[in-house]
N, C-alpha and C positions, 0 to 999 in steps of 0.2 A: 405477475407484478414485477416491476423494476424499481430498484433502489439506486439513487444517485447521491453521492456525497462529495463535497469539495473540501479538501484539506488545504489550508492556506500556507503550505510549505511543501518541500520536496525532501524525501529521506536522503541521507548521505549515501554516496556511492559505496558499493561493496569494496572497492579498492581502498577505501579509508581504513578498513578493518582486516583485510586478508594479510596474513603474515605478521600481524602486529602482536606484540606480547601483552598489551594492556587489554585484557578481556573485560576489566571493570568499566572502561570507557564504553565499550560496545554494549554491555548490560545496561548501563545508565541510559544511553541513547535509545536502546530498544524499549526500555520501560517508559521513557518519555513519549515515544511514538505510540505505544499501547494506550497510554493515558490520553493522548491527543485523539486517537481513533474513538476511544470510549466517549469522550466529551463532544466530539464533533458529529459523529454519525447518528443522526436522528432523522426520521423515525427508525426504530429498530423493528425487525419482524417479530411476530409473537413467538415463533419457534426458530432456532438457528437453522439457516438454510443449507441445503445439500443439493447436489445435482444442478449446479448453477455455473454460469460463466461470469468470471470476475475480470473486468476490463480496467486497466490502470492507464491513465494518460497523464504524463508529466509535462507541465508547461514550464520550461526553463527560461531564465531571465536573459540568456544569451544564446547565440547560435553555435556554440562550441560543439564539435562532434563528440557524441557519447555512444558507447556500446550498450545495447539493451541488457546484456547479461550482467552489467554492473548495477542495474536498477531492477533487480528481480522481483522486488516487492515483498521480500521476506518480512520486514518489520511491519508492513501494512497488513499482510495476511495474518501474521501472528496476532496483531491488534484486533483484527476482525473476529478471530476465534475467541480471544479473551473477552471481547465485548458481546459475545454470544450472537453475533450477526451470522457467522458461518459455523456450521457444526464441526468442520475440520477443514484443513487446507491441503489435504492430500490429493493426488491425481484421481482417486476414486470419487471425490466429492466436488471438485471444481475443475473447470477449464480456465486457464489464465491467458489473457491477451494483454500485450504491452504496446504502447504507442507514445509518441512524444510530439510536442509542439513548442512554440516560442511565444512568450508574452512578457516583454520587457518590464511592464508595469505591474503585472500580477502573476508572479510565479506561483504554481500550485500543483496539487495532485488531484485529479478527478477519478473517483471510483464509481464504476457502474456495475451493478450486480443484477443479472437477469437469468431467466431459464436458458438451459443449453439448447 
């Protein structure tokens, strides 16, 4: 079975937080994303998934060049674990794929979870 979720937003770049002294801002945004995942991702599997591929595709509102490592999906993966969609987000449990696109009128994050 494949699960597909659309989040009507894009998480902030890792560059926003690396080397910053305000860990409280990071914790606040991380919590907001965990709540967004919890509310948006329906239907949920009966049991948390493991041995799956998680594909994240970010649709940005502009065509500015971005590095994939700045959008690693940490907040999304942590939210999927907290929402009990994933059992764990370690390499033992998931394979992660990242991609990006452009949609000026509808920036979003698409999450697809399927078997490896």
